[in-house]
Backbone as JSON Lines, residues from 0, in Angstrom:
{"i":0,"aa":"M","n":[39.17,-16.08,18.49],"ca":[39.32,-14.72,18.26],"c":[38.0,-14.01,17.65]}
{"i":1,"aa":"K","n":[37.37,-14.69,16.83],"ca":[36.15,-14.25,16.39],"c":[35.1,-14.03,17.46]}
{"i":2,"aa":"N","n":[34.95,-15.02,18.35],"ca":[33.99,-14.97,19.43],"c":[34.44,-13.78,20.37]}
{"i":3,"aa":"S","n":[35.49,-13.64,20.83],"ca":[35.95,-12.63,21.7],"c":[35.5,-11.16,21.06]}
{"i":4,"aa":"F","n":[35.78,-11.1,19.76],"ca":[35.42,-9.94,19.06],"c":[34.03,-9.55,19.06]}
{"i":5,"aa":"K","n":[33.21,-10.57,18.88],"ca":[31.83,-10.41,18.9],"c":[31.2,-10.03,20.1]}
{"i":6,"aa":"I","n":[31.87,-10.49,21.2],"ca":[31.5,-10.21,22.67],"c":[31.83,-8.69,22.84]}
{"i":7,"aa":"V","n":[32.94,-8.42,22.58],"ca":[33.36,-7.01,22.86],"c":[32.6,-5.93,22.05]}
{"i":8,"aa":"L","n":[32.16,-6.35,20.92],"ca":[31.41,-5.53,20.05],"c":[29.91,-5.41,20.7]}
{"i":9,"aa":"F","n":[29.39,-6.5,21.1],"ca":[28.12,-6.51,21.73],"c":[28.11,-5.61,23.01]}
{"i":10,"aa":"V","n":[29.11,-5.87,23.78],"ca":[29.07,-4.98,25.16],"c":[29.33,-3.49,24.81]}
{"i":11,"aa":"L","n":[30.14,-3.22,23.87],"ca":[30.27,-1.81,23.39],"c":[29.04,-1.19,22.92]}
{"i":12,"aa":"A","n":[28.31,-1.94,22.01],"ca":[26.94,-1.41,21.45],"c":[25.93,-1.34,22.64]}
{"i":13,"aa":"F","n":[25.9,-2.17,23.53],"ca":[25.0,-2.25,24.57],"c":[25.26,-1.0,25.49]}
{"i":14,"aa":"G","n":[26.56,-0.93,25.85],"ca":[26.94,0.34,26.62],"c":[26.58,1.61,26.05]}
{"i":15,"aa":"L","n":[26.87,1.72,24.7],"ca":[26.52,3.0,24.11],"c":[24.99,3.25,24.12]}
{"i":16,"aa":"M","n":[24.25,2.08,23.9],"ca":[22.73,2.38,24.0],"c":[22.32,2.83,25.47]}
{"i":17,"aa":"L","n":[22.98,2.36,26.5],"ca":[22.63,2.81,27.76],"c":[23.03,4.23,28.14]}
{"i":18,"aa":"I","n":[24.26,4.61,27.61],"ca":[24.77,5.92,27.69],"c":[23.93,6.99,27.12]}
{"i":19,"aa":"A","n":[23.45,6.61,25.86],"ca":[22.94,7.65,24.93],"c":[21.49,7.64,25.09]}
{"i":20,"aa":"R","n":[20.84,7.15,26.14],"ca":[19.35,7.12,26.12],"c":[18.82,8.44,26.61]}
{"i":21,"aa":"Q","n":[17.61,8.75,26.03],"ca":[17.01,10.04,26.29],"c":[15.55,9.7,26.84]}
{"i":22,"aa":"P","n":[15.08,10.44,27.69],"ca":[13.72,10.22,28.2],"c":[12.71,10.4,27.03]}
{"i":23,"aa":"A","n":[11.72,9.4,27.04],"ca":[10.75,9.36,25.97],"c":[9.39,9.96,26.52]}
{"i":24,"aa":"V","n":[8.7,10.69,25.86],"ca":[7.39,11.2,26.33],"c":[6.49,10.82,25.07]}
{"i":25,"aa":"A","n":[5.86,9.59,25.39],"ca":[5.07,9.01,24.28],"c":[3.55,9.07,24.81]}
{"i":26,"aa":"Q","n":[2.98,10.13,24.41],"ca":[1.57,10.26,24.82],"c":[0.66,10.83,23.67]}
{"i":27,"aa":"C","n":[-0.56,10.54,23.75],"ca":[-1.49,11.24,22.82],"c":[-1.74,12.65,23.23]}
{"i":28,"aa":"A","n":[-2.37,13.47,22.49],"ca":[-2.58,14.86,22.82],"c":[-3.48,15.02,24.03]}
{"i":29,"aa":"Q","n":[-4.4,14.26,24.07],"ca":[-5.23,14.49,25.38],"c":[-4.64,13.89,26.64]}
{"i":30,"aa":"C","n":[-3.96,12.8,26.43],"ca":[-3.17,12.46,27.6],"c":[-2.12,13.44,28.17]}
{"i":31,"aa":"A","n":[-1.45,13.88,27.16],"ca":[-0.4,14.95,27.39],"c":[-0.9,16.13,28.04]}
{"i":32,"aa":"A","n":[-2.09,16.61,27.64],"ca":[-2.69,17.85,28.16],"c":[-3.07,17.45,29.63]}
{"i":33,"aa":"Q","n":[-3.7,16.32,29.94],"ca":[-4.16,16.03,31.18],"c":[-2.97,15.88,32.2]}
{"i":34,"aa":"V","n":[-1.82,15.23,31.65],"ca":[-0.65,14.97,32.53],"c":[0.01,16.34,32.82]}
{"i":35,"aa":"E","n":[0.01,17.25,31.81],"ca":[0.59,18.65,31.97],"c":[-0.16,19.43,32.98]}
{"i":36,"aa":"T","n":[-1.48,19.25,33.01],"ca":[-2.32,19.94,34.05],"c":[-2.03,19.44,35.46]}
{"i":37,"aa":"N","n":[-1.91,18.08,35.55],"ca":[-1.7,17.42,36.77],"c":[-0.4,17.67,37.34]}
{"i":38,"aa":"A","n":[0.62,17.89,36.37],"ca":[2.01,18.2,36.84],"c":[2.0,19.52,37.34]}
{"i":39,"aa":"Q","n":[1.32,20.44,36.72],"ca":[1.4,21.86,37.17],"c":[0.7,22.16,38.57]}
{"i":40,"aa":"S","n":[-0.15,21.24,38.86],"ca":[-1.0,21.18,40.04],"c":[-0.15,20.57,41.24]}
{"i":41,"aa":"G","n":[0.94,19.9,40.84],"ca":[1.72,19.07,41.96],"c":[1.56,17.81,42.0]}
{"i":42,"aa":"S","n":[0.86,17.21,41.14],"ca":[0.64,15.65,41.29],"c":[1.92,14.91,40.71]}
{"i":43,"aa":"S","n":[2.24,13.72,41.35],"ca":[3.41,12.97,41.04],"c":[3.24,11.79,40.2]}
{"i":44,"aa":"K","n":[1.72,11.73,39.64],"ca":[1.38,10.52,38.86],"c":[1.92,10.68,37.44]}
{"i":45,"aa":"T","n":[2.48,11.83,36.92],"ca":[2.91,11.79,35.71],"c":[4.04,10.91,35.35]}
{"i":46,"aa":"K","n":[5.05,10.95,36.31],"ca":[6.17,9.93,36.25],"c":[5.71,8.48,35.92]}
{"i":47,"aa":"G","n":[4.8,8.16,36.77],"ca":[4.2,6.72,36.78],"c":[3.62,6.44,35.32]}
{"i":48,"aa":"L","n":[2.8,7.42,34.85],"ca":[2.17,7.27,33.47],"c":[3.31,7.13,32.39]}
{"i":49,"aa":"N","n":[4.31,7.96,32.43],"ca":[5.42,7.71,31.47],"c":[6.1,6.38,31.48]}
{"i":50,"aa":"N","n":[6.31,6.01,32.91],"ca":[6.94,4.73,32.97],"c":[6.03,3.49,32.47]}
{"i":51,"aa":"G","n":[4.82,3.68,32.65],"ca":[3.75,2.54,32.24],"c":[3.8,2.39,30.79]}
{"i":52,"aa":"I","n":[3.85,3.69,30.17],"ca":[3.85,3.71,28.74],"c":[5.12,2.99,28.13]}
{"i":53,"aa":"L","n":[6.25,3.3,28.75],"ca":[7.5,2.69,28.18],"c":[7.63,1.18,28.43]}
{"i":54,"aa":"F","n":[6.91,0.87,29.58],"ca":[6.92,-0.61,29.94],"c":[6.06,-1.26,28.89]}
{"i":55,"aa":"L","n":[4.88,-0.77,28.47],"ca":[4.1,-1.37,27.55],"c":[4.7,-1.42,26.1]}
{"i":56,"aa":"L","n":[5.59,-0.46,25.88],"ca":[6.32,-0.37,24.6],"c":[7.31,-1.4,24.54]}
{"i":57,"aa":"A","n":[7.93,-1.65,25.67],"ca":[9.11,-2.63,25.6],"c":[8.66,-4.04,25.56]}
{"i":58,"aa":"A","n":[7.5,-4.4,25.99],"ca":[7.05,-5.83,26.08],"c":[7.03,-6.47,24.8]}
{"i":59,"aa":"P","n":[6.61,-6.06,23.55],"ca":[6.51,-6.72,22.31],"c":[8.11,-6.95,21.97]}
{"i":60,"aa":"Y","n":[8.89,-5.88,22.11],"ca":[10.34,-6.13,21.69],"c":[11.0,-7.33,22.45]}
{"i":61,"aa":"L","n":[10.59,-7.37,23.74],"ca":[11.12,-8.4,24.68],"c":[10.69,-9.81,24.05]}
{"i":62,"aa":"A","n":[9.37,-9.77,23.79],"ca":[8.81,-11.08,23.27],"c":[9.4,-11.52,22.04]}
{"i":63,"aa":"V","n":[9.64,-10.6,21.16],"ca":[10.28,-11.05,19.77],"c":[11.8,-11.5,20.01]}
{"i":64,"aa":"A","n":[12.43,-10.73,20.94],"ca":[13.87,-11.22,21.35],"c":[13.95,-12.65,21.95]}
{"i":65,"aa":"I","n":[13.02,-12.93,22.76],"ca":[13.01,-14.14,23.38],"c":[12.72,-15.3,22.32]}
{"i":66,"aa":"G","n":[11.55,-14.88,21.44],"ca":[11.29,-15.94,20.42],"c":[12.43,-16.24,19.46]}
{"i":67,"aa":"G","n":[13.22,-15.06,19.09],"ca":[14.38,-15.26,18.21],"c":[15.5,-16.07,18.71]}
{"i":68,"aa":"Y","n":[15.6,-15.9,20.1],"ca":[16.57,-16.61,20.79],"c":[16.34,-18.1,20.74]}
{"i":69,"aa":"V","n":[15.12,-18.36,21.09],"ca":[14.63,-19.84,21.18],"c":[14.66,-20.36,19.7]}
{"i":70,"aa":"W","n":[14.34,-19.62,18.78],"ca":[14.34,-20.17,17.42],"c":[15.84,-20.5,16.93]}
{"i":71,"aa":"Y","n":[16.65,-19.56,17.27],"ca":[18.17,-19.75,16.96],"c":[18.72,-20.94,17.61]}
{"i":72,"aa":"K","n":[18.39,-21.11,18.96],"ca":[18.99,-22.39,19.79],"c":[18.3,-23.6,19.12]}
{"i":73,"aa":"K","n":[17.02,-23.62,18.77],"ca":[16.44,-24.84,18.28],"c":[16.86,-25.28,16.84]}
{"i":74,"aa":"Y","n":[16.92,-24.29,15.98],"ca":[17.09,-24.61,14.54],"c":[18.62,-24.38,14.18]}
{"i":75,"aa":"R","n":[19.4,-24.23,14.95],"ca":[20.85,-23.97,14.57],"c":[21.46,-25.34,14.04]}
{"i":76,"aa":"R","n":[22.19,-25.26,12.94],"ca":[22.65,-26.51,12.41],"c":[24.11,-26.68,12.99]}
{"i":77,"aa":"K","n":[24.4,-27.91,13.53],"ca":[25.55,-28.2,14.1],"c":[26.6,-28.94,13.41]}
{"i":78,"aa":"D","n":[26.06,-29.84,12.42],"ca":[26.85,-30.61,11.53],"c":[26.69,-30.32,10.05]}
{"i":79,"aa":"V","n":[27.21,-29.17,9.7],"ca":[27.23,-28.79,8.44],"c":[28.4,-29.15,7.76]}
{"i":80,"aa":"K","n":[28.4,-29.94,6.54],"ca":[29.63,-30.29,5.9],"c":[29.69,-29.58,4.6]}
{"i":81,"aa":"L","n":[30.84,-28.83,4.43],"ca":[30.98,-28.07,3.15],"c":[31.88,-28.8,2.32]}
{"i":82,"aa":"D","n":[31.58,-29.32,1.09],"ca":[32.37,-29.94,0.22],"c":[32.79,-28.9,-0.86]}
{"i":83,"aa":"I","n":[33.98,-28.41,-0.78],"ca":[34.49,-27.41,-1.79],"c":[35.46,-28.17,-2.82]}
{"i":84,"aa":"R","n":[35.19,-27.88,-4.07],"ca":[36.07,-28.58,-4.98],"c":[37.29,-27.94,-5.15]}
{"i":85,"aa":"S","n":[38.36,-28.63,-5.36],"ca":[39.69,-28.09,-5.32],"c":[40.06,-27.42,-6.61]}
{"i":86,"aa":"E","n":[39.45,-27.95,-7.76],"ca":[39.78,-27.32,-9.11],"c":[39.1,-26.01,-9.23]}
{"i":87,"aa":"K","n":[39.8,-25.18,-10.14],"ca":[39.08,-23.84,-10.41],"c":[37.91,-24.02,-11.26]}
{"i":88,"aa":"L","n":[36.9,-23.0,-11.23],"ca":[35.84,-23.14,-11.97],"c":[35.97,-22.09,-13.18]}
{"i":89,"aa":"H","n":[35.81,-22.61,-14.39],"ca":[36.04,-21.78,-15.65],"c":[34.66,-21.46,-16.15]}
{"i":90,"aa":"L","n":[34.32,-20.09,-16.3],"ca":[33.19,-19.65,-16.79],"c":[33.08,-19.3,-18.3]}
{"i":91,"aa":"N","n":[34.2,-19.65,-18.97],"ca":[34.29,-19.41,-20.48],"c":[33.65,-20.57,-21.12]}
């Protein structure tokens, strides 16, 4: 039951991220001015520049996600034994 709930929650969160995305315009002031000038003159290179910036932005996040997944799979404990005492603990 817990596993299916986690999967449904993950799919829901991922779906909301895909639906709620907005275009990002991540450029410095000089690049933005140059791209705006080129866009007004009819050049189609502006979309490629924005896509390249987003690609370079996503690469570090992807690398960290892959590293975290590998770490999780490699160092996950499978044989954890919990010895819980049956008597109550008195703090007085």
